[in-house]
DRENKEDO-967491 format. One line per field, with one value per residue: residue number from 0; x, y, z of N, C-alpha, C in turn; residue in three letters. Coordinates in Angstrom, 3 decimals. Layout:
i <- NUM:...
nx <- X:...
ny <- Y:...
nz <- Z:...
cax <- X:...
cay <- Y:...
caz <- Z:...
cx <- X:...
cy <- Y:...
cz <- Z:...
aa <- ALA:...
***
This chain:
i <- 0:1:2:3:4:5:6:7:8:9:10:11:12:13:14:15:16:17:18:19:20:21:22:23:24:25:26:27:28:29:30:31:32:33:34:35:36:37:38:39:40:41:42:43:44:45:46:47:48:49:50:51:52:53:54:55:56:57:58:59:60:61:62:63:64:65:66:67:68:69:70:71:72:73:74:75:76:77:78:79:80:81:82:83:84:85:86:87:88:89:90:91:92:93:94:95:96:97:98:99:100:101:102:103:104:105:106:107:108:109:110:111:112:113:114:115:116:117:118:119:120:121:122:123:124:125:126:127:128:129:130:131:132:133:134:135:136:137:138:139:140:141:142:143:144:145:146:147:148:149:150:151:152:153:154:155:156:157:158:159:160:161:162:163:164:165:166:167:168:169:170:171:172:173:174:175:176:177:178:179:180:181:182:183:184:185:186:187:188:189:190:191:192:193:194:195:196:197:198:199:200:201:202:203:204:205:206:207:208:209:210:211:212:213:214:215:216:217:218:219:220
nx <- -64.106:-65.473:-66.699:-64.448:-63.545:-65.671:-65.378:-62.910:-63.641:-65.467:-63.781:-61.947:-63.697:-64.708:-62.385:-61.704:-64.007:-63.904:-61.512:-62.209:-64.122:-62.466:-60.780:-62.656:-63.270:-60.850:-60.891:-63.139:-62.081:-60.146:-61.880:-63.338:-61.355:-60.728:-63.191:-63.389:-61.232:-62.173:-64.410:-63.146:-61.660:-63.792:-65.109:-63.251:-63.283:-63.860:-66.957:-68.459:-70.180:-73.258:-73.680:-75.131:-73.267:-71.335:-69.454:-68.110:-68.081:-69.197:-68.733:-68.691:-71.182:-72.690:-76.001:-78.664:-82.139:-85.427:-87.509:-89.579:-92.190:-94.605:-94.058:-92.355:-90.751:-90.764:-88.293:-87.761:-85.824:-83.167:-82.090:-78.986:-79.055:-80.444:-83.183:-86.322:-87.508:-87.876:-86.084:-86.272:-86.847:-86.557:-87.563:-85.787:-85.541:-83.159:-81.662:-81.046:-82.878:-82.391:-82.910:-82.775:-82.407:-82.893:-81.636:-82.920:-82.749:-83.317:-86.373:-88.604:-91.168:-93.711:-93.663:-94.111:-96.429:-96.586:-96.404:-94.220:-91.850:-91.341:-90.569:-88.666:-87.108:-84.442:-83.328:-80.767:-78.544:-76.232:-74.457:-73.547:-72.819:-73.923:-73.676:-76.474:-77.114:-77.089:-80.065:-80.773:-81.328:-82.935:-84.639:-87.974:-90.551:-91.247:-93.862:-95.883:-98.412:-98.850:-96.735:-94.278:-91.059:-88.451:-86.180:-84.378:-85.701:-85.035:-86.451:-89.126:-89.323:-89.024:-91.250:-93.301:-92.727:-92.450:-90.132:-86.633:-84.026:-80.821:-78.359:-77.324:-77.712:-78.283:-76.990:-78.105:-76.420:-76.739:-76.500:-78.283:-80.787:-83.049:-85.255:-86.222:-83.462:-80.352:-78.406:-75.258:-72.373:-69.759:-66.431:-66.395:-66.810:-67.816:-65.225:-64.355:-63.253:-60.677:-60.368:-62.431:-61.456:-59.109:-60.290:-61.775:-59.700:-58.232:-59.985:-60.031:-57.347:-57.237:-59.085:-57.815:-55.440:-56.309:-57.301:-54.972:-53.707:-55.541:-55.379:-52.694:-52.729:-54.452:-52.949:-50.845:-52.206
ny <- -58.381:-55.991:-56.600:-56.823:-54.195:-52.899:-54.141:-53.106:-50.405:-50.685:-51.610:-49.471:-47.403:-48.406:-48.529:-45.798:-44.823:-46.119:-45.083:-42.394:-42.615:-43.475:-41.240:-39.338:-40.308:-39.823:-37.068:-36.739:-37.825:-35.934:-33.790:-34.832:-35.059:-32.361:-31.506:-32.966:-31.863:-29.252:-29.626:-30.592:-28.348:-26.624:-27.901:-27.569:-24.906:-21.859:-20.583:-17.880:-14.720:-14.843:-13.806:-12.606:-12.196:-14.087:-16.486:-18.814:-22.265:-24.739:-23.252:-22.579:-21.007:-18.515:-17.481:-15.252:-15.053:-15.801:-18.682:-19.503:-21.105:-21.840:-22.096:-24.144:-26.951:-30.400:-32.548:-35.356:-38.027:-40.310:-41.864:-42.530:-45.256:-45.997:-45.736:-44.508:-41.142:-37.735:-34.683:-31.852:-28.755:-25.482:-22.143:-19.185:-16.135:-13.730:-11.371:-9.198:-9.110:-10.888:-13.828:-17.312:-20.870:-23.469:-26.579:-28.592:-31.179:-34.801:-36.673:-39.369:-40.662:-40.631:-38.509:-36.236:-34.604:-33.867:-31.885:-32.078:-31.815:-29.153:-28.055:-26.597:-24.658:-22.499:-19.058:-18.261:-19.808:-22.321:-23.487:-25.194:-23.845:-24.966:-25.405:-25.583:-28.629:-29.598:-30.578:-33.994:-35.709:-37.900:-37.628:-37.233:-34.746:-32.053:-32.373:-30.061:-29.646:-31.694:-31.156:-32.517:-32.872:-33.433:-32.322:-29.300:-26.441:-23.286:-21.305:-22.140:-22.150:-19.423:-18.338:-19.366:-18.269:-15.623:-14.210:-13.395:-15.679:-16.679:-18.617:-20.761:-23.618:-23.931:-26.215:-27.382:-27.457:-29.115:-30.803:-31.331:-31.771:-34.217:-34.777:-32.910:-35.000:-33.666:-33.509:-34.946:-33.434:-34.794:-35.965:-38.414:-39.555:-41.541:-42.658:-43.873:-43.390:-43.647:-46.417:-46.999:-45.640:-47.074:-49.496:-48.866:-48.019:-50.383:-52.116:-50.879:-51.226:-54.012:-54.665:-53.465:-54.905:-57.557:-57.063:-56.465:-58.940:-60.550:-59.472:-60.024:-62.796:-63.386:-62.410:-64.208:-66.509
nz <- -126.928:-126.481:-124.022:-122.400:-122.422:-121.083:-118.644:-117.816:-117.489:-115.410:-113.324:-113.025:-112.336:-109.912:-108.315:-108.174:-106.884:-104.342:-103.401:-103.174:-101.148:-99.059:-98.796:-98.050:-95.492:-94.212:-94.212:-92.527:-90.218:-89.490:-89.032:-86.845:-84.879:-84.468:-83.483:-81.075:-79.712:-79.500:-77.841:-75.519:-74.704:-74.207:-72.065:-70.097:-69.720:-67.880:-66.605:-68.364:-68.570:-70.267:-73.638:-76.617:-78.488:-78.346:-80.033:-79.815:-79.901:-77.593:-75.297:-71.869:-69.930:-67.769:-67.030:-66.368:-65.797:-66.985:-67.490:-70.308:-70.046:-71.256:-73.901:-74.342:-75.917:-77.090:-77.829:-79.672:-78.462:-77.612:-74.593:-72.749:-72.567:-74.746:-74.628:-75.733:-75.544:-74.536:-75.100:-73.129:-74.288:-73.591:-74.072:-73.084:-71.401:-70.962:-68.592:-70.112:-72.060:-74.106:-76.077:-75.762:-76.342:-74.033:-73.367:-71.202:-70.409:-70.418:-70.568:-69.700:-71.850:-70.642:-68.908:-70.278:-70.180:-67.556:-64.600:-62.987:-64.330:-64.486:-62.117:-59.386:-60.741:-61.632:-61.536:-62.083:-64.107:-65.273:-68.057:-71.144:-74.250:-77.364:-80.816:-82.972:-84.522:-88.026:-89.741:-90.064:-93.076:-92.978:-90.890:-89.605:-90.322:-88.056:-85.662:-85.020:-83.971:-82.101:-80.550:-80.850:-81.646:-84.014:-84.822:-84.211:-85.400:-86.080:-87.409:-87.197:-84.420:-83.849:-85.117:-83.545:-81.022:-81.608:-81.305:-81.578:-81.664:-80.312:-82.072:-80.770:-78.613:-75.226:-73.086:-70.139:-67.022:-64.146:-61.365:-59.369:-60.328:-61.472:-63.019:-65.611:-66.711:-66.885:-69.866:-70.525:-71.738:-73.408:-74.323:-75.323:-78.053:-80.846:-82.937:-85.592:-88.014:-89.135:-89.270:-91.067:-93.313:-93.892:-94.543:-96.915:-98.645:-98.712:-100.011:-102.522:-103.328:-103.379:-105.412:-107.593:-107.593:-108.121:-110.648:-112.141:-111.926:-113.291:-115.878:-116.516:-116.434:-118.559:-120.681:-120.746:-121.410
cax <- -63.369:-66.362:-66.872:-63.215:-63.540:-66.623:-64.780:-61.910:-64.361:-66.024:-62.692:-61.426:-64.732:-64.774:-61.176:-61.843:-65.067:-63.447:-60.490:-62.945:-64.709:-61.375:-60.342:-63.717:-63.123:-59.697:-61.413:-63.989:-61.198:-59.585:-62.991:-63.693:-60.283:-60.911:-64.389:-63.044:-60.373:-63.055:-65.218:-62.251:-61.376:-65.019:-65.393:-62.280:-63.433:-64.607:-68.165:-68.477:-71.547:-73.804:-73.922:-75.477:-72.093:-70.446:-69.440:-67.319:-68.832:-68.887:-68.324:-69.511:-71.659:-73.716:-77.018:-79.749:-83.371:-86.604:-87.976:-90.884:-92.634:-95.743:-93.579:-91.317:-91.017:-90.254:-87.479:-87.616:-84.428:-82.868:-81.145:-77.727:-79.361:-81.195:-84.622:-86.911:-88.140:-87.794:-85.322:-87.123:-86.207:-87.364:-87.087:-85.312:-85.307:-82.184:-81.908:-80.833:-83.944:-81.961:-83.642:-82.031:-83.057:-82.221:-81.889:-82.931:-82.450:-84.129:-87.451:-89.340:-92.325:-94.893:-93.549:-94.284:-97.541:-96.633:-95.849:-92.993:-90.680:-91.179:-90.373:-87.304:-86.393:-83.614:-83.150:-79.364:-78.200:-74.936:-74.541:-72.589:-73.402:-73.633:-74.315:-77.542:-76.662:-77.928:-81.073:-80.529:-82.358:-83.795:-85.533:-89.312:-90.897:-91.761:-95.315:-96.108:-99.706:-98.677:-95.526:-93.250:-90.060:-87.371:-85.009:-84.608:-85.814:-85.138:-87.517:-90.380:-89.268:-89.209:-92.641:-94.133:-92.436:-92.410:-88.901:-85.415:-83.192:-79.442:-78.273:-76.801:-78.581:-77.566:-77.224:-78.103:-75.597:-77.317:-76.473:-79.356:-82.045:-83.134:-86.343:-85.496:-82.080:-79.482:-77.578:-73.834:-71.531:-68.491:-65.563:-66.461:-67.516:-67.304:-64.253:-63.885:-63.018:-59.426:-60.658:-63.214:-60.580:-58.247:-61.147:-62.072:-58.466:-57.865:-60.854:-59.565:-56.088:-57.541:-59.710:-56.801:-54.503:-56.945:-57.409:-53.660:-53.495:-56.420:-54.824:-51.475:-53.094:-55.019:-51.867:-50.095:-53.041
cay <- -57.108:-55.013:-56.986:-56.501:-52.736:-52.585:-54.618:-52.095:-49.231:-51.054:-51.676:-48.118:-46.665:-48.945:-48.099:-44.362:-44.646:-46.524:-44.115:-41.197:-42.922:-43.475:-39.849:-38.692:-40.723:-39.088:-35.719:-36.846:-38.075:-34.636:-33.021:-35.381:-34.684:-30.941:-31.405:-33.465:-30.837:-28.122:-30.004:-30.673:-26.978:-26.066:-28.513:-27.044:-23.454:-21.270:-19.909:-16.435:-14.213:-15.066:-12.678:-13.088:-11.994:-15.247:-17.340:-20.011:-23.480:-25.437:-22.318:-22.644:-19.661:-18.241:-16.568:-14.993:-14.664:-16.606:-19.629:-19.271:-22.496:-22.145:-22.248:-25.165:-28.008:-31.717:-33.065:-36.813:-38.337:-41.535:-41.647:-43.250:-46.689:-46.206:-45.689:-43.314:-40.148:-36.383:-33.593:-30.690:-27.548:-24.377:-20.785:-18.482:-14.696:-13.288:-10.057:-8.175:-9.356:-11.796:-15.086:-18.497:-22.128:-24.257:-28.021:-28.835:-32.574:-35.866:-37.250:-40.485:-40.184:-40.431:-37.256:-35.114:-33.723:-33.745:-30.635:-32.323:-31.430:-27.697:-27.655:-26.263:-23.911:-21.421:-17.890:-18.231:-21.140:-22.530:-24.529:-25.163:-23.466:-25.908:-25.033:-26.475:-29.436:-29.604:-31.632:-35.208:-35.827:-39.047:-37.319:-36.780:-33.353:-31.795:-32.370:-28.892:-29.765:-32.570:-30.699:-33.549:-32.370:-34.360:-31.475:-27.904:-25.544:-21.962:-20.538:-22.540:-21.676:-17.972:-18.065:-19.701:-17.357:-14.238:-13.651:-13.785:-16.461:-16.967:-19.866:-21.808:-24.218:-24.029:-27.476:-27.077:-28.240:-29.038:-32.153:-31.489:-32.058:-35.556:-34.751:-33.656:-35.344:-32.916:-34.321:-34.725:-33.202:-35.489:-36.150:-39.828:-39.650:-42.609:-42.145:-45.025:-42.937:-44.208:-47.807:-46.994:-45.210:-48.217:-50.492:-48.451:-48.063:-51.790:-52.663:-50.320:-51.886:-55.413:-54.710:-53.147:-56.027:-58.656:-56.626:-56.655:-60.387:-61.045:-59.043:-60.757:-64.190:-63.461:-62.174:-65.465:-67.431
caz <- -126.804:-125.856:-122.615:-121.692:-122.263:-120.012:-117.404:-117.446:-116.994:-114.098:-112.340:-112.798:-111.600:-108.551:-107.590:-107.907:-105.897:-103.016:-102.987:-102.743:-99.840:-98.088:-98.592:-97.284:-94.098:-93.681:-93.936:-91.349:-89.075:-89.098:-88.465:-85.540:-83.948:-84.144:-82.651:-79.743:-79.102:-79.193:-76.675:-74.364:-74.265:-73.656:-70.764:-69.133:-69.640:-66.773:-67.104:-68.574:-68.693:-71.602:-74.535:-77.958:-79.330:-78.215:-81.229:-79.523:-79.628:-76.337:-74.246:-70.649:-69.609:-66.764:-67.529:-65.421:-66.467:-66.664:-68.494:-70.921:-69.991:-72.134:-75.275:-74.428:-76.898:-76.718:-78.921:-79.564:-78.193:-76.881:-73.504:-72.908:-72.677:-75.973:-74.384:-76.337:-74.682:-75.090:-74.506:-72.860:-74.814:-73.067:-74.336:-71.887:-71.589:-69.973:-67.999:-71.143:-73.031:-75.165:-76.004:-76.171:-76.032:-73.011:-73.308:-69.763:-70.142:-70.999:-69.766:-70.287:-72.604:-69.795:-68.152:-71.208:-69.800:-66.098:-64.102:-62.236:-65.120:-64.418:-60.718:-58.940:-61.771:-61.096:-62.392:-62.458:-64.579:-65.920:-69.069:-72.245:-75.531:-78.446:-82.074:-83.402:-85.656:-89.219:-89.743:-90.830:-94.117:-92.689:-89.779:-90.010:-90.062:-86.713:-85.478:-84.174:-83.301:-80.932:-79.881:-80.917:-82.579:-84.360:-85.018:-83.823:-86.532:-85.468:-88.066:-86.565:-83.024:-83.816:-85.474:-82.384:-79.911:-82.085:-80.768:-82.284:-80.775:-80.668:-82.826:-79.909:-77.605:-73.956:-72.377:-68.720:-66.102:-62.803:-60.801:-58.377:-61.012:-62.065:-64.000:-66.640:-66.397:-67.797:-70.758:-70.320:-72.898:-73.179:-75.495:-75.699:-79.319:-81.712:-83.902:-86.351:-89.382:-89.644:-89.612:-92.298:-94.408:-94.227:-95.204:-98.293:-99.426:-98.884:-101.066:-103.796:-103.668:-103.694:-106.738:-108.598:-107.617:-108.854:-112.038:-112.762:-112.007:-114.349:-117.170:-116.767:-116.721:-119.907:-121.633:-120.838:-122.163
cx <- -64.202:-66.540:-65.642:-63.108:-64.465:-66.086:-63.728:-62.572:-64.911:-64.947:-62.188:-62.420:-64.790:-63.592:-61.270:-62.872:-64.581:-62.328:-61.143:-63.547:-63.634:-60.899:-61.369:-63.609:-61.908:-60.107:-62.265:-63.164:-60.608:-60.659:-63.320:-62.631:-60.427:-62.119:-64.095:-62.179:-61.203:-63.895:-64.356:-61.952:-62.608:-65.331:-64.441:-62.454:-64.211:-65.832:-67.964:-69.934:-72.026:-73.985:-74.244:-74.314:-71.124:-70.569:-68.702:-68.220:-68.312:-68.290:-69.262:-69.886:-72.588:-74.735:-78.131:-80.977:-84.526:-86.966:-89.349:-91.531:-93.765:-95.336:-92.545:-91.747:-90.351:-89.604:-87.260:-86.136:-84.317:-81.907:-79.901:-77.926:-80.188:-82.699:-85.206:-87.593:-88.008:-86.752:-86.284:-86.358:-87.080:-86.773:-86.767:-85.059:-84.324:-82.464:-81.692:-81.834:-83.432:-82.691:-82.757:-82.793:-82.217:-82.617:-81.768:-82.660:-83.503:-85.196:-88.009:-90.636:-93.520:-94.843:-93.839:-95.354:-97.635:-95.868:-94.526:-91.749:-90.399:-91.031:-88.891:-86.470:-85.646:-83.520:-81.715:-78.940:-76.824:-75.084:-73.484:-73.316:-72.962:-74.381:-75.372:-77.082:-77.615:-78.889:-80.634:-81.670:-83.323:-84.776:-86.890:-89.488:-91.449:-93.290:-95.649:-97.413:-99.600:-97.461:-94.514:-92.290:-88.989:-86.074:-85.382:-84.574:-86.052:-86.209:-88.874:-90.449:-89.595:-90.621:-93.567:-93.966:-92.520:-91.235:-87.730:-84.483:-81.750:-79.371:-77.598:-77.924:-77.748:-77.957:-77.015:-77.182:-76.157:-77.426:-77.598:-80.672:-81.985:-84.232:-86.601:-84.052:-81.157:-78.581:-76.110:-73.131:-70.173:-67.690:-65.576:-67.332:-66.963:-66.392:-63.608:-63.480:-61.717:-59.629:-61.438:-62.348:-59.684:-59.045:-61.400:-60.833:-58.038:-58.697:-60.388:-58.290:-56.336:-58.136:-58.670:-55.788:-55.056:-57.073:-56.090:-53.354:-54.311:-55.858:-53.562:-51.748:-53.629:-53.978:-51.064:-50.851:-53.134
cy <- -56.046:-55.303:-56.643:-55.001:-52.317:-53.015:-53.623:-50.851:-49.500:-51.036:-50.275:-47.291:-47.109:-48.472:-46.618:-44.115:-44.980:-45.619:-42.822:-41.421:-42.921:-42.077:-39.069:-39.054:-40.054:-37.660:-35.728:-37.092:-36.765:-33.775:-33.507:-35.027:-33.232:-30.737:-31.850:-32.458:-29.633:-28.408:-30.036:-29.279:-26.347:-26.601:-28.001:-25.539:-23.030:-20.553:-18.406:-16.006:-14.372:-13.757:-13.257:-12.901:-13.174:-16.131:-18.657:-21.181:-24.152:-24.504:-22.456:-21.218:-19.679:-17.287:-16.449:-14.535:-15.544:-17.520:-19.205:-20.641:-22.820:-22.313:-23.370:-26.300:-29.302:-32.353:-34.569:-37.177:-39.667:-41.203:-42.505:-44.750:-47.012:-46.191:-44.409:-42.417:-38.786:-35.547:-32.427:-29.433:-26.349:-23.024:-20.064:-17.029:-14.230:-11.856:-8.906:-8.306:-10.081:-13.120:-16.234:-19.742:-22.909:-25.723:-28.403:-30.293:-33.512:-36.351:-38.481:-39.943:-39.842:-39.141:-36.027:-34.124:-33.505:-32.511:-30.832:-31.872:-29.933:-27.197:-27.358:-25.574:-22.739:-20.273:-17.767:-19.642:-21.142:-23.664:-24.340:-24.840:-24.438:-25.441:-26.059:-27.286:-29.342:-30.781:-32.793:-35.400:-36.975:-38.775:-36.838:-35.287:-33.211:-31.794:-31.251:-29.002:-30.613:-32.180:-31.841:-33.148:-33.437:-33.620:-30.055:-27.036:-24.137:-21.108:-20.855:-22.055:-20.190:-17.567:-18.308:-18.675:-15.884:-13.481:-14.145:-14.480:-16.537:-18.354:-20.998:-22.387:-24.383:-25.329:-27.242:-28.023:-28.060:-30.450:-32.404:-31.906:-33.449:-35.658:-33.286:-33.924:-34.640:-33.843:-33.950:-34.526:-33.837:-35.544:-37.598:-40.011:-40.822:-42.031:-43.320:-44.662:-43.500:-45.657:-47.887:-46.626:-46.366:-49.278:-50.130:-48.500:-49.505:-52.443:-52.170:-51.017:-53.333:-55.547:-54.468:-54.279:-57.209:-58.328:-56.851:-58.140:-60.981:-60.700:-59.831:-62.212:-64.352:-63.199:-63.448:-66.467:-66.986
cz <- -126.079:-124.382:-121.797:-121.450:-121.125:-118.655:-116.904:-116.844:-115.596:-113.024:-112.000:-111.981:-110.141:-107.719:-107.230:-106.809:-104.493:-102.499:-102.492:-101.360:-98.748:-97.759:-97.779:-95.801:-93.442:-93.324:-92.674:-90.086:-88.566:-88.452:-87.057:-84.492:-83.516:-83.230:-81.227:-79.000:-78.675:-77.943:-75.427:-73.811:-73.627:-72.271:-69.681:-68.912:-68.397:-67.330:-67.271:-68.716:-70.134:-72.350:-75.904:-78.931:-79.265:-79.456:-80.990:-79.170:-78.361:-75.282:-73.052:-70.244:-68.395:-67.370:-66.501:-66.185:-66.053:-67.830:-69.033:-71.099:-70.963:-73.591:-75.406:-75.361:-76.449:-77.944:-78.722:-79.452:-77.469:-75.746:-73.717:-73.053:-73.926:-75.793:-74.991:-75.309:-75.348:-74.352:-74.318:-73.261:-74.455:-73.456:-73.023:-72.252:-70.534:-69.527:-68.980:-72.285:-74.281:-74.980:-76.508:-75.752:-75.037:-73.172:-71.840:-69.416:-70.705:-70.020:-70.467:-70.888:-71.714:-68.986:-69.011:-70.747:-68.283:-65.617:-63.360:-63.001:-65.030:-62.983:-60.459:-60.025:-61.149:-62.090:-62.884:-62.868:-65.239:-66.931:-70.137:-73.542:-76.627:-79.702:-82.455:-84.608:-86.841:-89.169:-90.614:-91.832:-93.843:-91.545:-90.283:-89.763:-88.645:-86.707:-84.490:-83.386:-82.029:-80.090:-79.734:-82.034:-82.820:-84.675:-84.604:-85.079:-85.977:-86.130:-87.443:-85.125:-82.954:-84.232:-84.285:-81.272:-80.291:-81.471:-81.611:-81.302:-81.280:-81.281:-82.049:-79.062:-76.348:-73.261:-70.887:-67.952:-64.691:-62.231:-59.805:-59.012:-61.642:-63.124:-64.399:-66.204:-67.391:-68.614:-70.562:-71.660:-72.609:-74.478:-75.951:-76.941:-80.135:-82.785:-84.638:-87.777:-89.973:-90.075:-90.919:-93.503:-94.858:-94.978:-96.659:-99.174:-99.703:-99.982:-102.428:-104.257:-104.085:-105.090:-107.829:-108.724:-108.384:-110.341:-112.780:-112.944:-113.161:-115.733:-117.527:-117.137:-118.131:-120.978:-121.853:-121.677:-123.633
aa <- MET:LYS:ASN:PHE:PHE:LEU:PHE:ASN:ILE:PHE:VAL:ILE:THR:SER:VAL:ILE:LEU:PHE:CYS:ILE:LEU:GLY:THR:TRP:GLN:ILE:TYR:ARG:LEU:ASP:TRP:LYS:LYS:ASN:LEU:ILE:ASP:GLU:ILE:GLU:LYS:GLY:LEU:LYS:SER:ASN:PRO:ILE:SER:TYR:SER:LYS:LYS:ILE:THR:LYS:ASN:TYR:GLN:ARG:VAL:ASN:VAL:GLU:GLY:LYS:TYR:ILE:LEU:ASP:LYS:GLN:ILE:PHE:LEU:TYR:SER:LEU:ASN:GLU:GLN:GLY:LYS:PRO:GLY:TYR:ASP:VAL:ILE:THR:PRO:PHE:GLU:ASP:SER:SER:LEU:ASN:TYR:LEU:LEU:ILE:ASN:ARG:GLY:TRP:ILE:GLU:SER:GLU:PHE:LYS:SER:LYS:ASN:ILE:ILE:ASN:GLN:ASN:LEU:LYS:LYS:ASN:ILE:THR:GLY:ILE:LEU:VAL:LYS:ASN:PRO:LYS:LYS:ASN:ILE:PHE:LYS:PRO:GLU:ASN:ASP:LEU:GLU:LYS:ASN:ILE:TRP:PHE:SER:ILE:ASN:PHE:ASN:GLU:ILE:GLU:LYS:ILE:ASN:LYS:LYS:LYS:PHE:GLY:LYS:PHE:ILE:LEU:TYR:LEU:GLU:ASN:ASN:ASP:VAL:LYS:ILE:PRO:LEU:PRO:LYS:LYS:ILE:THR:VAL:ASN:LEU:PRO:ASN:ASN:HIS:LEU:LYS:TYR:ALA:ILE:THR:TRP:TYR:SER:ILE:ALA:ILE:SER:ILE:PHE:GLY:TYR:PHE:LEU:TYR:PHE:ARG:LYS:LYS:ASN:GLU:ILE:LEU
***
């Protein structure tokens, strides 16, 4: 009797858990659709003059100013082929003395200390503003001494620069530059949340179905 009670608890807990996982994937599906729509609108937007008052994610902007090269950082990143390297993140001071971070693009590891990455810089740039993502709990801490970063931490950035930065990162758009290679913002994001939701719900239904079959069989016996 006791074992049967524990079995019931196990089944009910499992069904609830898998239903929660399925519902969470439905929530993520809605979030991903909204994100894709937001990116699509941003990619179609005409550039506007940068202002720290801008709050729209994926807004294309123009900004004039100068790079602060002695404070740039290197963010560990994989390119589209999965090769490890760095995103070059450079502080930028605009003509109104606002400060923002520019993701100038990806480089191979061996270019980290080479001056070629700082050539042909323009004062007038165009890019897309992207909100800084939350740090993944599995990412290591930034190695400030070696200037190897695994996530953008604005508190650390502001301590190093002694400046206040906007909370967006501007992804540079420049087809003429190859080193660093500007990162492309696209809507081609993985979106398997519906498949995952169906999988979790199917497991919950299967467990509950087998549970009912088991109970009915034992009643007959």
